[in-house]
C-alpha positions in Angstrom: -60.8 -43.4 -58.7 -58.1 -43.9 -61.3 -54.9 -45.5 -60.3 -52.8 -43.1 -62.5 -52.7 -39.4 -62.2 -53.1 -37.6 -65.6 -51.1 -34.4 -65.5 -52.0 -33.2 -69.0 -55.8 -33.4 -69.6 -55.8 -31.1 -72.6 -53.1 -29.4 -74.7 -52.4 -25.7 -74.1 -54.0 -23.4 -76.7 -51.7 -22.3 -79.5 -50.4 -18.8 -79.0 -50.7 -16.7 -82.1 -49.8 -13.3 -80.7 -47.4 -11.2 -82.8 -44.6 -9.2 -81.3 -46.6 -6.1 -82.0 -49.5 -7.5 -80.0 -47.3 -8.2 -77.0 -45.7 -4.7 -77.2 -49.1 -3.1 -77.3 -50.2 -5.2 -74.3 -47.1 -4.2 -72.3 -47.7 -0.5 -73.1 -51.4 -0.7 -72.1 -50.5 -2.7 -68.9 -47.9 -0.1 -68.0 -50.4 2.7 -68.5 -52.9 0.8 -66.3 -50.4 0.2 -63.5 -49.4 3.9 -63.5 -53.0 4.8 -62.8 -52.3 3.6 -59.3 -49.3 5.7 -58.7 -51.0 7.9 -56.1 -51.9 4.8 -54.1 -48.3 4.3 -53.2 -46.4 6.3 -50.6 -43.0 6.0 -52.4 -42.0 6.0 -56.1 -40.1 2.7 -55.8 -43.3 1.0 -54.7 -44.8 1.7 -58.1 -41.7 0.3 -59.8 -41.8 -2.8 -57.7 -45.5 -3.3 -58.5 -44.6 -3.2 -62.2 -41.8 -5.7 -61.6 -44.0 -8.0 -59.6 -46.7 -8.0 -62.3 -44.1 -8.5 -65.0 -42.9 -11.6 -63.0 -46.5 -13.0 -62.7 -47.1 -12.5 -66.4 -43.7 -13.8 -67.5 -42.7 -17.4 -68.2 -41.0 -18.1 -64.9 -42.1 -21.7 -64.2 -42.5 -21.4 -60.5 -44.1 -18.1 -59.5 -42.4 -17.1 -56.2 -41.0 -13.7 -55.5 -37.3 -14.7 -55.4 -37.4 -16.7 -58.6 -39.3 -14.0 -60.5 -36.9 -11.3 -59.3 -33.8 -13.3 -60.2 -35.2 -14.2 -63.7 -35.7 -10.5 -64.5 -32.4 -9.3 -63.0 -34.1 -7.6 -60.0 -33.0 -7.7 -56.4 -34.9 -10.5 -54.7 -34.8 -9.1 -51.2 -36.1 -5.7 -52.3 -39.0 -7.4 -54.1 -39.7 -9.6 -51.1 -39.8 -6.5 -48.9 -42.3 -4.8 -51.2 -44.6 -7.8 -51.2 -44.3 -8.7 -47.5 -43.5 -5.5 -45.6 -43.8 -2.4 -47.7 -46.5 -0.2 -46.1 -49.3 0.8 -48.3 -53.0 0.9 -47.8 -55.4 -1.0 -50.0 -58.2 1.6 -49.8 -56.6 4.0 -52.3 -56.1 1.2 -54.8 -59.7 0.1 -54.4 -60.9 3.7 -54.9 -58.8 4.3 -58.0 -59.9 1.0 -59.5 -63.5 1.7 -58.8 -63.3 5.2 -60.2 -61.7 4.0 -63.5 -64.2 1.1 -63.7 -67.1 3.5 -63.5 -65.6 5.7 -66.2 -65.1 2.7 -68.4 -68.6 1.6 -67.9 -69.9 5.0 -68.9 -67.7 5.0 -71.9 -69.1 1.6 -72.9 -72.6 2.9 -72.4 -73.5 0.7 -69.5 -75.9 1.9 -66.8 
């Protein structure tokens, strides 16, 4: 076992996305998230799901709910409530995801 811990085993890949690529991705991601609108009981749950995913995909170095919310100018307590205590059932999310996945598979010509 080595005596020294190597923290960087390989360099991160170079990012060559254009601003247009990122804007297109954000638009597509927003459209995807909005497919799940009916799975939430309240409109703000959809908005908090967008904020949470934005935080996970953002460049916040430590991905905890409070840090992500603060970095994006959101209310940390409200996001914490959404993640930890907001009532919503996973079954509608699973159903919607499965329905869209089957549509996509048909569109791709998969059996």
